[in-house]
C-alpha positions in Angstrom: 0.0 0.0 0.0 1.4 3.3 -1.1 1.6 6.4 1.0 -0.7 8.4 -1.3 -3.4 5.8 -1.1 -3.6 6.2 2.8 -4.2 10.0 2.2 -8.0 9.7 3.0 -8.9 13.4 3.7 -8.3 16.9 2.1 -7.2 19.9 4.2 -7.7 23.3 2.9 -4.8 25.7 4.1 -5.9 29.0 5.5 -3.5 31.9 6.1 -4.2 34.8 7.9 -4.2 38.2 5.6 -3.4 41.4 7.3 -6.3 44.0 7.5 -6.4 46.7 4.8 -8.4 49.8 4.4 -10.5 51.8 6.7 -9.8 51.9 10.5 -11.9 48.8 12.1 -10.9 46.2 9.5 -9.9 42.7 11.0 -7.5 40.5 9.6 -9.3 37.4 7.4 -8.2 33.7 6.8 -8.0 33.0 3.2 -7.9 29.6 1.4 -4.4 29.4 -0.3 -4.5 25.7 -1.1 -5.5 22.2 -0.2 -3.5 19.0 0.3 -4.1 15.2 0.7 -3.7 14.5 4.3 -4.5 11.9 7.1 -5.3 13.0 10.3 -5.1 10.7 13.4 -6.0 11.6 17.2 -2.6 11.9 19.2 -1.4 13.7 22.0 2.0 15.5 22.3 3.3 18.3 24.4 5.6 21.1 23.5 7.8 22.4 26.1 9.4 25.8 26.6 11.9 26.3 29.4 10.6 23.3 31.2 6.8 24.3 31.0 4.2 23.0 28.5 3.5 25.5 26.0 1.0 23.9 23.9 -0.9 20.5 23.9 -1.4 18.7 20.4 -4.7 16.8 19.6 -3.9 15.4 16.4 -1.0 14.4 13.9 -1.5 15.5 10.4 0.3 13.5 7.5 0.7 15.2 4.2 2.3 15.7 0.8 5.4 18.1 1.0 3.7 21.4 0.6 4.1 25.3 1.2 2.9 25.4 5.1 3.7 27.8 7.6 3.4 27.6 11.3 0.9 30.4 11.3 -1.4 28.7 9.0 -4.4 26.8 10.0 -5.7 23.4 8.7 -9.3 22.9 8.1 -10.2 19.4 7.7 -13.8 18.1 7.5 -15.3 21.6 8.7 -13.1 21.4 11.7 -10.0 24.0 12.0 -6.5 23.2 13.4 -3.7 25.4 14.8 -0.3 24.1 13.4 2.1 23.6 16.4 5.9 24.2 15.3 8.1 22.9 14.1 6.6 21.4 10.7 8.5 18.1 10.3 10.1 16.9 7.0 9.1 13.1 7.8 12.2 10.9 7.2 14.3 14.1 6.2 13.7 13.0 2.6 11.3 15.8 1.4 8.9 12.9 1.1 5.8 13.9 3.3 5.3 16.4 6.4 4.1 15.3 9.6 2.5 18.0 11.4 1.3 18.2 14.9 -1.8 20.2 15.5 -4.4 21.5 18.1 -8.0 21.3 17.5 -9.5 25.0 17.9 -12.4 26.0 19.5 -15.4 26.6 17.6 
């Protein structure tokens, strides 16, 4: 079974664009692309100076793509924050392994 055949979902990549125009404008999230992925429940912790900085709720596997740590992934209507660092799984440029945290609605 190939890696690609295991990618059973599509993730929309949402990127924050700065507000422009009149006073009172707000930042918006724009869809800048989509990528096939696989998501699984998981748990992990990122520590900074010995303290938990954030806790992951899922791991996402996806084809290599231009993903920033400030991006949001939307999978089946649920949005997830990317938890840095974004890992080049296996170090061969084959696919990404991304810890994410489910966002509150």
